C-alpha positions as CSV (number, residue, x, y, z in Angstrom):
1,X,-1.7,-3.2,-73.1
2,X,-5.1,-1.3,-71.2
3,X,-4.9,2.1,-72.6
4,X,-2.2,3.4,-75.3
5,X,-0.5,0.4,-76.0
6,X,-4.0,-1.7,-76.8
7,X,-5.3,1.1,-78.8
8,X,-1.7,1.9,-81.0
9,X,-0.6,-2.8,-81.2
10,X,-4.1,-2.7,-82.5
11,X,-2.4,-1.3,-85.6
12,X,-0.7,-4.7,-85.8
13,X,-4.3,-6.4,-86.6
14,X,-5.0,-4.1,-89.7
15,X,-2.5,-6.0,-92.4
16,X,-3.2,-2.9,-95.1
17,X,-1.4,-1.1,-92.9
18,X,2.5,-1.1,-94.4
19,X,3.7,2.6,-94.0
20,X,7.0,3.2,-93.2
21,X,6.0,5.9,-90.5
22,X,3.4,3.9,-88.6
23,X,6.4,2.1,-86.0
24,X,9.5,5.1,-86.2
25,X,12.6,3.6,-84.7
26,X,13.5,4.7,-81.6
27,X,16.1,7.7,-80.4
28,X,19.0,6.2,-79.2
29,X,20.5,7.3,-76.2
30,X,24.0,8.7,-75.8
31,X,25.5,10.1,-72.8
32,X,23.1,12.1,-70.8
33,X,20.6,11.9,-73.6
34,X,18.4,9.0,-72.2
35,X,15.2,7.5,-74.4
36,X,13.1,4.7,-73.0
37,X,10.3,2.5,-74.5
38,X,9.0,-0.4,-74.3
39,X,9.5,-3.0,-76.9
40,X,6.1,-4.1,-77.9
41,X,5.7,-7.6,-79.7
42,X,3.4,-7.8,-83.2
43,X,1.0,-10.2,-81.7
44,X,-0.8,-10.6,-77.9
45,X,-0.4,-7.0,-76.2
46,X,3.1,-8.2,-75.0
47,X,6.2,-6.4,-74.0
48,X,10.0,-7.7,-73.2
49,X,10.4,-7.5,-69.3
50,X,14.0,-7.9,-67.6
51,X,13.4,-10.6,-65.4
52,X,16.8,-9.7,-63.2
53,X,20.7,-11.1,-63.7
54,X,21.7,-14.0,-65.7
55,X,17.6,-14.8,-66.2
56,X,16.4,-14.8,-70.1
57,X,14.0,-12.0,-71.2
58,X,10.2,-12.7,-71.3
59,X,7.0,-11.2,-72.5
60,X,4.6,-9.9,-69.9
61,X,1.8,-7.6,-70.1
62,X,3.0,-4.0,-70.1
63,X,2.8,-2.3,-66.8
64,X,3.7,1.6,-66.5
65,X,4.9,1.6,-63.4
66,X,7.2,-1.4,-64.0
67,X,10.9,-0.1,-64.6
68,X,12.1,-3.9,-66.2
69,X,10.1,-3.0,-69.1
70,X,11.4,-0.2,-70.4
71,X,14.3,-0.2,-72.2
72,X,17.0,2.3,-73.5
73,X,19.3,1.7,-77.3
74,X,22.7,3.3,-76.6
75,X,24.9,3.5,-79.8
76,X,23.6,3.8,-83.7
77,X,21.0,2.0,-85.7
78,X,24.6,-0.3,-86.9
79,X,25.4,-1.1,-83.5
80,X,23.9,-0.8,-80.3
81,X,23.2,-2.3,-76.9
82,X,20.1,-3.0,-74.9
83,X,19.8,-1.6,-71.9
84,X,16.8,-2.0,-69.1
85,X,15.7,0.6,-66.7
86,X,16.8,-1.8,-64.0
87,X,20.7,-1.0,-65.3
88,X,20.9,-4.6,-66.6
89,X,22.2,-5.3,-69.6
90,X,21.1,-7.4,-72.9
91,X,23.4,-10.5,-73.4
92,X,22.6,-13.0,-76.7
93,X,23.2,-16.6,-75.9
94,X,20.5,-19.0,-77.4
95,X,18.1,-16.5,-75.5
96,X,17.7,-12.8,-74.7
97,X,20.0,-13.0,-71.6
98,X,19.9,-10.8,-69.1
99,X,23.4,-9.3,-66.9
100,X,24.0,-7.0,-64.6
101,X,27.7,-7.0,-65.8
102,X,28.0,-4.1,-68.8
103,X,31.3,-5.4,-69.7
104,X,28.9,-8.8,-71.1
105,X,26.3,-6.6,-73.3
106,X,26.1,-8.2,-77.0
107,X,25.6,-5.4,-79.9
108,X,22.7,-5.1,-81.8
109,X,21.4,-4.1,-85.1
110,X,18.0,-2.5,-86.2
111,X,16.4,-3.7,-89.2
112,X,12.5,-3.2,-91.0
113,X,10.5,-6.5,-90.6
114,X,10.3,-8.1,-94.1
115,X,7.7,-10.0,-93.3
116,X,4.5,-8.9,-95.4
117,X,2.2,-8.5,-93.0
118,X,4.7,-6.4,-90.8
119,X,6.7,-3.7,-93.2
120,X,5.8,-1.2,-90.7
121,X,7.6,-3.0,-87.7
122,X,11.6,-3.5,-86.8
123,X,13.3,-6.9,-86.4
124,X,16.5,-6.3,-83.9
125,X,19.8,-8.6,-85.1
126,X,22.4,-10.1,-82.5
127,X,25.7,-8.6,-84.4
128,X,28.3,-11.7,-85.1
129,X,25.5,-14.4,-83.6
130,X,26.8,-17.8,-85.1
131,X,24.2,-19.4,-87.7
132,X,21.2,-17.7,-89.3
133,X,18.7,-17.7,-86.0
134,X,20.0,-13.9,-85.1
135,X,16.7,-12.3,-84.7
136,X,15.1,-11.7,-81.5
137,X,11.6,-13.5,-81.6
138,X,8.8,-14.5,-79.6
139,X,9.6,-18.3,-79.2
140,X,7.0,-21.0,-78.6
141,X,4.2,-18.8,-79.8
142,X,2.6,-15.1,-78.5
143,X,1.2,-13.2,-76.4
144,X,2.6,-13.0,-71.9
145,X,5.0,-15.8,-70.8
146,X,6.6,-16.5,-74.0
147,X,10.8,-16.7,-74.0
148,X,12.4,-14.3,-75.9
149,X,14.9,-16.1,-78.1
150,X,16.1,-15.8,-81.6
151,X,14.7,-17.2,-84.9
152,X,15.4,-16.3,-88.7
153,X,15.5,-13.2,-90.4
154,X,11.4,-12.3,-91.9
155,X,9.6,-14.4,-88.9
156,X,6.2,-12.9,-88.1
157,X,7.2,-13.7,-84.3
158,X,10.7,-11.2,-84.9
159,X,8.3,-7.8,-85.3
160,X,8.7,-5.5,-83.0
161,X,7.6,-1.8,-82.0
162,X,8.6,0.7,-80.3
163,X,6.9,2.8,-78.1
164,X,7.5,5.6,-75.9
165,X,7.6,5.3,-72.1
166,X,7.1,8.8,-71.6
167,X,4.0,8.9,-73.8
168,X,2.3,5.4,-72.4
169,X,3.1,6.8,-68.3
170,X,1.5,10.0,-69.3
171,X,-1.3,8.4,-71.1
172,X,-2.6,5.6,-69.3
173,X,-3.0,3.7,-65.6
174,X,-1.5,0.5,-66.5
175,X,-2.5,-2.7,-64.1
176,X,0.1,-4.8,-62.9
177,X,-1.7,-7.7,-64.0
178,X,-5.0,-8.6,-66.2
179,X,-7.5,-9.8,-63.5
180,X,-11.0,-9.5,-62.3
181,X,-10.7,-10.5,-58.9
182,X,-8.2,-11.3,-56.5
183,X,-6.8,-14.9,-56.4
184,X,-4.9,-16.5,-53.5
185,X,-4.2,-20.1,-52.4
186,X,-5.6,-22.3,-49.8
187,X,-1.8,-23.9,-47.7
188,X,-4.6,-24.9,-45.1
189,X,-6.4,-27.7,-47.8
190,X,-5.8,-31.3,-48.1
191,X,-7.6,-33.0,-51.3
192,X,-9.9,-36.0,-50.0
193,X,-8.1,-38.1,-52.9
194,X,-4.6,-38.8,-52.9
195,X,-4.2,-38.8,-56.5
196,X,-5.6,-35.2,-56.7
197,X,-3.4,-32.1,-57.8
198,X,-3.5,-29.1,-56.1
199,X,-1.1,-26.3,-55.6
200,X,-1.4,-23.6,-53.1
201,X,-0.5,-20.8,-55.2
202,X,-2.3,-19.8,-58.8
203,X,0.6,-19.8,-61.5
204,X,0.0,-16.1,-62.1
205,X,0.6,-15.1,-58.8
206,X,4.7,-16.8,-59.5
207,X,7.3,-14.8,-61.2
208,X,8.4,-17.5,-64.0
209,X,9.9,-17.3,-67.3
210,X,7.7,-19.8,-68.8
211,X,4.8,-20.9,-67.2
212,X,3.4,-22.7,-70.1
213,X,6.3,-24.6,-69.9
214,X,7.0,-25.0,-65.8
215,X,3.2,-24.7,-64.8
216,X,1.1,-25.9,-67.2
217,X,-0.5,-29.1,-67.4
218,X,-0.8,-31.4,-70.4
219,X,-4.6,-32.8,-71.7
220,X,-5.2,-34.8,-74.9
221,X,-6.1,-38.2,-75.9
222,X,-3.1,-39.0,-78.2
223,X,-5.0,-37.2,-81.6
224,X,-5.1,-33.9,-79.9
225,X,-4.2,-31.9,-77.1
226,X,-4.2,-29.1,-74.6
227,X,-2.1,-27.3,-72.0
228,X,-4.5,-26.0,-68.9
């Protein structure tokens, strides 16, 4: 996050920081007492965002103006529900899925990360979820555009920190998207070659849950490859 989150998240780069006080647990909300937080991943300067009812959560660039990136935790460390400021609740399916129906809310618990580089961070467990993949995890890598799923305890991709929304909003003006210039499509353009791949809108302008899977194009020679 430009501003506050970037400076705070820079501590993840330094593995010598292992003091539990570095990333305190969030204050839980109960009744009229509401405390809102960004859920920041251990890598990639990305936070979890609520994409709306019946959709899977993914990571996005932090934005202090987006209520969909702010969360409260109702209950206690041993049993709480996760609710976005947009009013949807988190449901533990194969992914962190959002629901507008409060009755569908899953129960979660909070644990210190056991990964040696992130013992000052936290893991969130879906209580009662079958199998050993019970901890929230940034699937398929780090950074933005990663679907939030579940994985086994102690994985680096489970490590989270909670940053007060009040602190961020008071300290930084956060751009909606990292971009040096505006990008727009050309709907009227027709490629001369019929085999040309042409898109009228950039992938960064979409609201996809997983741009890497839905919009990236594979290249390679059979031995190594990449997604563009």
